[in-house]
Structures are given as structure tokens and as C-alpha cells.
C-alpha positions as a Markdown table, in Angstrom:
| # | Residue | x | y | z |
|---|---|---|---|---|
| 1 | Met | 54.1 | 88.1 | 88.2 |
| 2 | Arg | 52.2 | 90.9 | 89.8 |
| 3 | Val | 51.1 | 90.9 | 93.4 |
| 4 | Val | 47.4 | 91.2 | 94.2 |
| 5 | Ser | 45.9 | 91.4 | 97.7 |
| 6 | Phe | 42.4 | 90.7 | 98.8 |
| 7 | Lys | 40.3 | 90.1 | 101.9 |
| 8 | Ile | 39.3 | 86.6 | 102.8 |
| 9 | Glu | 37.1 | 85.2 | 105.6 |
| 10 | Glu | 39.1 | 83.5 | 108.4 |
| 11 | Asp | 37.4 | 80.1 | 107.9 |
| 12 | Leu | 38.1 | 80.1 | 104.2 |
| 13 | Leu | 41.7 | 81.0 | 104.8 |
| 14 | Glu | 42.0 | 78.1 | 107.1 |
| 15 | Leu | 40.6 | 75.7 | 104.5 |
| 16 | Leu | 43.0 | 77.1 | 101.9 |
| 17 | Glu | 46.0 | 76.7 | 104.2 |
| 18 | Glu | 45.0 | 73.1 | 105.0 |
| 19 | Tyr | 44.5 | 72.2 | 101.4 |
| 20 | Ala | 47.9 | 73.8 | 100.5 |
| 21 | Arg | 49.6 | 71.8 | 103.1 |
| 22 | Arg | 48.0 | 68.5 | 102.0 |
| 23 | Lys | 48.7 | 69.1 | 98.3 |
| 24 | Asn | 52.2 | 70.7 | 98.9 |
| 25 | Leu | 51.2 | 73.8 | 96.9 |
| 26 | Thr | 51.4 | 77.4 | 97.6 |
| 27 | Lys | 48.2 | 79.3 | 98.5 |
| 28 | Ser | 49.0 | 81.6 | 95.5 |
| 29 | Glu | 49.1 | 78.6 | 93.1 |
| 30 | Ile | 45.7 | 77.3 | 94.4 |
| 31 | Ile | 44.1 | 80.7 | 94.0 |
| 32 | Arg | 45.5 | 81.1 | 90.5 |
| 33 | Arg | 44.2 | 77.7 | 89.4 |
| 34 | Ala | 40.8 | 78.3 | 91.0 |
| 35 | Leu | 40.5 | 81.8 | 89.4 |
| 36 | Glu | 41.4 | 80.5 | 86.0 |
| 37 | Lys | 38.9 | 77.6 | 86.3 |
| 38 | Tyr | 36.2 | 80.0 | 87.4 |
| 39 | Leu | 36.8 | 82.4 | 84.5 |
| 40 | Arg | 37.1 | 79.6 | 81.9 |
| 41 | Glu | 33.6 | 78.4 | 82.9 |
| 42 | Lys | 32.0 | 81.8 | 82.3 |
| 43 | Pro | 30.8 | 81.9 | 78.7 |
| 44 | Asp | 31.2 | 85.6 | 78.4 |
| 45 | Met | 34.9 | 85.4 | 79.4 |
| 46 | Lys | 36.0 | 82.8 | 77.0 |
| 47 | Pro | 37.5 | 85.2 | 74.4 |
| 48 | Tyr | 39.7 | 86.8 | 77.1 |
| 49 | Val | 40.9 | 84.1 | 79.3 |
| 50 | Gly | 43.5 | 82.4 | 77.0 |
| 51 | Lys | 44.9 | 85.8 | 76.0 |
| 52 | Val | 45.6 | 87.3 | 79.4 |
| 53 | Met | 46.3 | 84.4 | 81.8 |
| 54 | Lys | 49.2 | 82.1 | 82.1 |
| 55 | Ile | 49.2 | 79.4 | 84.8 |
| 56 | Tyr | 52.6 | 78.2 | 86.0 |
| 57 | Ala | 52.6 | 74.6 | 87.3 |
């Protein structure tokens, strides 16, 4: 996998960290799942999402 960095507000990061602890998941896994879900729900992205994204569970 490739590494991507981005900026995030402190309060959102705290929510992400708490959720990751409770679900025993990495922050990266949560972000990947959320991004895939977001893109799958966009009608104009449907032809692309299945071709370029793999989610590892």
C-alpha cells in the first residue's frame, strides 16, 4: 500500500482515535473504509471505485 498524509482537525482526530480503540482497528483501516463508502455512494464515481480500490479487512 502507498502512504498518504493529510491534515485533520484535532477534535476529529480524537474521535477517530477513540473509535479505533473501541473497535480494535487501526486509524488507517477506518479511514480506508470510510473513504471507500463515501466514494461508492457518489453516482459519478461508480465506474471507477471497483477498479482502483481494494479494502483489506
